C-alpha positions in Angstrom: 89.5 84.0 58.3 89.8 81.4 61.0 86.9 78.8 61.0 84.6 79.2 64.0 81.6 77.5 65.5 78.1 78.9 65.9 75.0 77.1 67.1 76.6 73.7 66.3 77.8 74.7 62.8 81.4 75.0 61.8 81.7 78.1 59.6 84.6 78.4 57.2 85.4 81.2 54.7 87.3 80.4 51.6 89.7 83.2 50.6 90.6 86.4 52.2 88.7 89.6 52.8 90.5 92.7 51.5 89.3 96.2 50.5 89.2 95.0 46.9 87.1 91.8 47.6 83.5 92.0 46.3 82.3 88.6 47.3 83.5 85.6 49.4 82.5 82.0 49.4 81.6 80.5 52.8 80.2 77.2 54.1 78.7 76.0 57.3 78.3 72.4 58.3 77.2 70.5 61.4 77.8 67.0 60.2 74.3 66.4 58.9 73.5 69.7 57.2 76.0 71.2 54.9 75.6 74.5 53.1 77.7 76.7 50.8 76.9 80.3 49.9 78.4 83.4 48.4 78.4 86.5 50.6 78.4 89.9 48.7 80.5 92.6 50.2 79.2 95.8 48.6 80.5 98.6 50.8 83.6 99.2 52.8 81.6 98.8 56.0 80.5 95.3 54.8 84.2 94.3 54.6 84.9 94.9 58.3 85.4 91.5 60.1 82.8 92.0 62.7 80.1 92.8 60.1 81.2 89.7 58.1 80.9 87.6 61.2 77.4 89.0 61.9 76.3 88.3 58.3 77.6 84.7 58.6 75.7 84.2 61.8 72.5 85.6 60.2 72.9 83.0 57.4 73.0 80.2 60.0 70.0 81.6 61.8 68.1 81.8 58.6 68.9 78.2 57.8 67.8 77.1 61.3 64.5 79.0 60.9 63.9 77.4 57.5 64.5 73.9 58.9 62.2 74.7 61.9 59.4 75.8 59.6 59.7 72.7 57.4 58.8 70.4 60.4 
């Protein structure tokens, strides 16, 4: 998957997403805040690229909400 930017973070996925993939490692970084997570892909619907992108964006949004609540 090609790295992309979302809300100032560069999101990269390590590995490929195929029908036999159960999980994929991804990271997002904005230069000051770096995070690495594992995304579980349980169903065939989860493995569709647009659903993966939405899950990655949700992870960034959750991180931003967490950082906002800590202030």
